[in-house]
C-alpha positions as CSV (number, residue, x, y, z in Angstrom):
1,X,-19.6,-3.3,18.3
2,X,-16.7,-3.4,15.9
3,X,-14.7,-5.5,18.3
4,X,-17.5,-8.1,18.6
5,X,-17.9,-8.3,14.8
6,X,-14.1,-8.7,14.4
7,X,-14.0,-11.4,17.1
8,X,-16.8,-13.3,15.4
9,X,-14.9,-13.1,12.1
10,X,-11.7,-14.4,13.7
11,X,-13.6,-17.4,15.1
12,X,-15.1,-18.2,11.8
13,X,-11.8,-17.9,10.1
14,X,-10.1,-20.3,12.5
15,X,-12.7,-22.9,11.8
16,X,-12.5,-22.4,8.1
17,X,-8.8,-22.7,7.9
18,X,-8.9,-26.4,9.0
19,X,-10.8,-27.3,5.8
20,X,-8.4,-25.5,3.5
21,X,-4.8,-25.8,4.9
22,X,-4.0,-29.2,3.5
23,X,-5.2,-28.5,0.0
24,X,-3.7,-25.0,0.1
25,X,-0.2,-26.4,1.0
26,X,-0.4,-28.8,-2.0
27,X,-1.4,-25.9,-4.3
28,X,1.5,-23.8,-3.1
29,X,4.0,-26.6,-3.6
30,X,2.7,-27.1,-7.1
31,X,2.9,-23.4,-7.8
32,X,6.4,-23.2,-6.7
33,X,7.4,-26.2,-8.7
34,X,5.8,-24.8,-11.9
35,X,7.4,-21.4,-11.1
36,X,10.8,-23.0,-11.0
37,X,10.2,-24.6,-14.5
38,X,9.0,-21.3,-16.0
39,X,12.1,-19.4,-15.1
40,X,14.6,-21.7,-16.7
41,X,15.3,-19.1,-19.4
42,X,17.6,-16.1,-19.2
43,X,15.0,-13.5,-18.1
44,X,15.6,-12.0,-14.6
45,X,13.4,-13.3,-11.8
46,X,11.7,-11.7,-8.8
47,X,9.4,-12.8,-6.0
48,X,5.6,-12.8,-6.0
49,X,4.9,-13.6,-2.4
50,X,7.0,-16.7,-1.8
51,X,6.9,-17.8,-5.4
52,X,9.7,-17.0,-7.9
53,X,8.5,-15.6,-11.2
54,X,9.8,-13.8,-14.2
55,X,10.0,-10.0,-13.8
56,X,7.6,-9.6,-16.7
57,X,5.0,-11.7,-15.0
58,X,4.9,-10.0,-11.6
59,X,3.2,-6.8,-12.8
60,X,0.3,-8.8,-14.3
61,X,0.0,-11.1,-11.3
62,X,-0.2,-8.1,-8.9
63,X,-2.7,-6.4,-11.2
64,X,-4.9,-9.5,-11.1
65,X,-4.7,-9.6,-7.3
66,X,-6.0,-6.0,-6.9
67,X,-8.6,-6.5,-9.6
68,X,-10.0,-9.3,-7.5
69,X,-10.0,-7.5,-4.2
70,X,-10.8,-3.9,-5.3
71,X,-14.5,-3.9,-4.3
72,X,-13.8,-5.6,-0.9
73,X,-10.5,-3.9,-0.2
74,X,-11.7,-1.5,2.5
75,X,-13.8,-4.1,4.3
76,X,-10.9,-6.5,4.4
77,X,-8.5,-3.8,5.7
78,X,-10.9,-3.3,8.6
79,X,-11.2,-7.0,9.3
80,X,-7.5,-7.9,9.0
81,X,-6.3,-5.0,11.1
82,X,-9.3,-4.8,13.5
83,X,-9.7,-1.2,12.2
84,X,-6.2,-0.1,13.3
85,X,-5.2,0.7,9.7
86,X,-7.4,3.8,10.0
87,X,-5.2,5.0,12.9
88,X,-2.0,4.2,11.0
89,X,-3.2,6.3,8.0
90,X,-4.3,9.2,10.3
91,X,-0.8,9.3,11.9
92,X,0.8,9.1,8.4
93,X,-1.1,12.2,7.2
94,X,-0.4,14.0,10.4
95,X,3.3,13.3,10.0
96,X,3.0,14.7,6.4
97,X,1.4,17.8,7.8
98,X,-0.3,19.1,4.6
99,X,-0.2,22.8,4.0
100,X,-2.2,25.0,1.6
101,X,-0.3,25.3,-1.7
102,X,1.0,21.7,-1.5
103,X,1.0,19.5,-4.7
104,X,0.7,15.9,-3.6
105,X,1.2,12.7,-5.7
106,X,-0.6,10.0,-3.8
107,X,0.9,6.9,-5.5
108,X,-0.9,3.5,-5.2
109,X,-3.7,5.8,-3.9
110,X,-6.4,3.4,-5.3
111,X,-9.4,3.7,-3.1
112,X,-8.5,7.2,-1.8
113,X,-7.8,6.6,1.9
114,X,-4.7,8.9,2.1
115,X,-6.1,11.5,-0.3
116,X,-9.3,11.9,1.6
117,X,-7.4,12.4,4.8
118,X,-5.2,15.0,3.0
119,X,-8.2,16.9,1.8
120,X,-9.9,16.9,5.1
121,X,-6.7,18.0,6.8
122,X,-6.4,21.0,4.5
123,X,-10.1,21.8,4.9
124,X,-9.5,22.2,8.7
125,X,-6.6,24.6,8.2
126,X,-7.2,28.3,7.7
127,X,-6.4,29.6,4.2
128,X,-6.6,33.4,4.3
129,X,-4.4,33.8,1.2
130,X,-6.7,31.3,-0.7
131,X,-3.6,29.3,-1.9
132,X,-4.6,26.5,-4.3
133,X,-3.7,23.0,-3.5
134,X,-3.7,19.8,-5.6
135,X,-3.6,16.1,-5.3
136,X,-3.1,13.5,-8.1
137,X,-4.3,10.0,-7.0
138,X,-2.4,7.5,-9.1
139,X,-2.6,3.7,-9.2
140,X,-1.6,1.0,-11.7
141,X,-5.0,-0.6,-11.3
142,X,-7.9,1.3,-12.9
143,X,-10.4,-0.8,-10.9
144,X,-9.0,0.5,-7.6
145,X,-9.2,4.1,-9.0
146,X,-12.8,3.6,-10.0
147,X,-13.7,2.6,-6.5
148,X,-11.8,5.6,-5.1
149,X,-13.6,8.0,-7.5
150,X,-17.0,6.7,-6.5
151,X,-16.1,7.1,-2.9
152,X,-14.9,10.7,-3.5
153,X,-18.3,11.6,-5.1
154,X,-20.2,10.1,-2.1
155,X,-18.0,12.0,0.4
156,X,-18.2,15.3,-1.5
157,X,-14.4,15.3,-2.1
158,X,-14.2,16.1,-5.8
159,X,-12.8,19.2,-7.5
160,X,-16.3,20.5,-8.1
161,X,-17.2,20.2,-4.4
162,X,-14.0,21.6,-2.9
163,X,-12.7,25.1,-2.7
164,X,-9.1,26.0,-3.6
165,X,-8.1,22.3,-4.2
166,X,-8.2,20.2,-7.3
167,X,-8.2,16.4,-7.5
168,X,-7.0,14.3,-10.4
169,X,-7.2,10.5,-10.8
170,X,-4.7,8.9,-13.2
171,X,-3.8,5.3,-13.9
172,X,0.0,5.0,-14.0
173,X,3.0,2.7,-13.2
174,X,5.0,3.9,-10.2
175,X,8.2,2.6,-12.0
176,X,7.7,4.9,-15.0
177,X,5.5,7.9,-14.1
178,X,4.0,10.1,-16.9
179,X,4.6,13.3,-15.0
180,X,7.3,15.9,-15.7
181,X,10.3,16.5,-13.5
182,X,9.7,18.5,-10.3
183,X,5.9,18.3,-10.6
184,X,5.0,17.8,-7.0
185,X,6.0,19.1,-3.5
186,X,5.1,15.8,-1.8
187,X,4.9,12.1,-2.7
188,X,3.1,9.5,-0.6
189,X,2.7,5.8,-1.1
190,X,0.8,3.7,1.4
191,X,0.8,-0.1,1.4
192,X,1.8,-0.2,-2.2
193,X,5.6,-0.1,-2.7
194,X,6.1,-3.8,-1.7
195,X,3.9,-4.8,-4.7
196,X,6.2,-3.2,-7.2
197,X,8.8,-5.3,-9.1
198,X,11.6,-2.8,-8.9
199,X,11.5,-0.8,-5.7
200,X,14.6,1.1,-6.7
201,X,12.9,2.4,-9.8
202,X,9.9,3.5,-7.8
203,X,12.1,5.5,-5.5
204,X,14.1,7.0,-8.4
205,X,10.8,8.1,-10.1
206,X,9.6,9.6,-6.8
207,X,12.8,11.6,-6.6
208,X,12.5,12.8,-10.2
209,X,8.9,14.1,-9.9
210,X,9.5,15.9,-6.6
211,X,10.6,19.6,-6.5
212,X,13.7,20.5,-4.6
213,X,12.7,20.5,-1.0
214,X,9.9,18.0,-1.7
215,X,9.1,15.2,0.7
216,X,8.8,11.5,0.1
217,X,6.7,9.5,2.6
218,X,6.0,5.8,2.7
219,X,3.6,3.8,4.9
220,X,4.2,0.1,4.6
221,X,3.9,-3.2,6.6
222,X,7.2,-4.0,8.1
223,X,8.9,-6.3,10.7
224,X,8.3,-6.4,14.5
225,X,11.2,-5.7,16.8
226,X,10.3,-8.4,19.3
227,X,10.8,-12.0,18.2
228,X,7.9,-13.4,20.3
229,X,5.5,-10.8,19.0
230,X,6.7,-11.5,15.4
231,X,5.9,-15.2,15.9
232,X,2.4,-14.4,17.1
233,X,1.9,-12.0,14.3
234,X,3.0,-14.6,11.8
235,X,0.5,-17.1,13.1
236,X,-2.3,-14.6,12.8
237,X,-1.1,-13.5,9.3
238,X,-0.8,-17.0,7.8
239,X,-3.5,-18.9,9.7
240,X,-6.3,-16.2,9.9
241,X,-6.0,-13.6,7.1
242,X,-6.2,-15.9,4.0
243,X,-9.3,-17.8,5.3
244,X,-10.8,-14.5,6.3
245,X,-10.2,-13.3,2.8
246,X,-12.1,-16.3,1.6
247,X,-15.0,-15.7,4.0
248,X,-15.4,-12.0,3.3
249,X,-14.3,-11.6,-0.3
250,X,-14.1,-15.1,-1.8
251,X,-10.4,-14.6,-2.3
252,X,-8.0,-16.9,-0.5
253,X,-5.0,-16.7,-2.9
254,X,-5.1,-12.9,-3.2
255,X,-4.7,-12.5,0.6
256,X,-2.2,-15.3,0.8
257,X,-0.1,-13.3,-1.6
258,X,-0.6,-10.1,0.5
259,X,0.7,-11.8,3.6
260,X,3.7,-13.3,1.8
261,X,4.6,-10.0,0.2
262,X,4.8,-8.4,3.6
263,X,7.4,-11.0,4.7
264,X,9.5,-10.5,1.6
265,X,9.7,-6.7,2.0
266,X,13.0,-5.3,3.4
267,X,13.4,-4.6,7.0
268,X,13.2,-1.0,8.2
269,X,16.9,-0.2,8.2
270,X,17.5,-1.8,4.8
271,X,14.6,0.1,3.2
272,X,16.0,3.3,4.8
273,X,19.3,2.7,3.0
274,X,17.4,2.1,-0.3
275,X,15.7,5.5,0.0
276,X,19.1,7.2,0.7
277,X,20.6,5.4,-2.4
278,X,17.8,7.0,-4.5
279,X,19.2,10.4,-3.5
280,X,17.0,11.4,-0.6
281,X,18.4,13.2,2.5
282,X,17.4,13.3,6.1
283,X,15.8,9.8,5.8
284,X,14.2,8.5,8.9
285,X,11.6,5.9,9.9
286,X,9.0,5.5,12.7
287,X,7.6,2.2,13.8
288,X,3.9,2.0,14.6
289,X,2.3,-0.9,16.6
290,X,5.7,-2.4,17.5
291,X,6.8,-2.4,13.9
292,X,3.7,-4.0,12.2
293,X,4.0,-1.0,10.0
294,X,6.5,1.8,9.6
295,X,6.6,5.3,8.2
296,X,9.7,6.2,6.2
297,X,10.4,9.8,5.3
298,X,13.0,11.6,3.1
299,X,13.6,14.9,1.5
300,X,14.9,15.9,-2.0
301,X,17.4,18.6,-1.1
């Protein structure tokens, strides 16, 4: 049933793309030109997808993207990945291996996908000592958190409905967290770190708020290890996902950015080195679906 629906969506998207590609290319060229003009000053620049923007502009631009897609975010994840994102997140939480007594910071946790898996994982584990656990779901976008909180209520996964586990929702910037040093035993960030302006600051803050022995884990889109498969994936990403975003969510530009941001993110080995430079030890990564996504892990020792 899901495969039939996804196939129909792909067919519609391919037809739709022919009516938008020419005008979209013109808009992108104009945007890049205006971007070049706006960065003529001394302020440092960074990338926003394939555009070059001032560092001070990127946070607002990313904020606007996720405001636009918040209500359709989960539907689009299913459509874009043909539902495989659910498997990736399941594997991610299994690799984390939550235990009772854990204090998790789920950064860029938005709509709650990782947190809900964490809570269900704990619920399926015996807890004879009644050890209390905790998760703080944090995101820079309040709209995403609002969607997540409503989902938590519907699923019965709020503090009032859980035993021996508390859940907090807090709007915060991953580059300057409001939490004290050594506040958490685990830190997760799924499909969020590539949207941050200073990835090094995000990693530094993750290290700061973790207790000694704490674990950092990141699930993020990455780069395929096979050139032919990477080419096919690129065709799907650029020719299908933006028009699909228009069809399902009325948002072409937002999903164009999401695709471009994936291509700008460091490759697996380079990101591993960045995590090590932040101070983490025993850093490793695991590719899923031939490298479409990867899980990076490190410990604060």
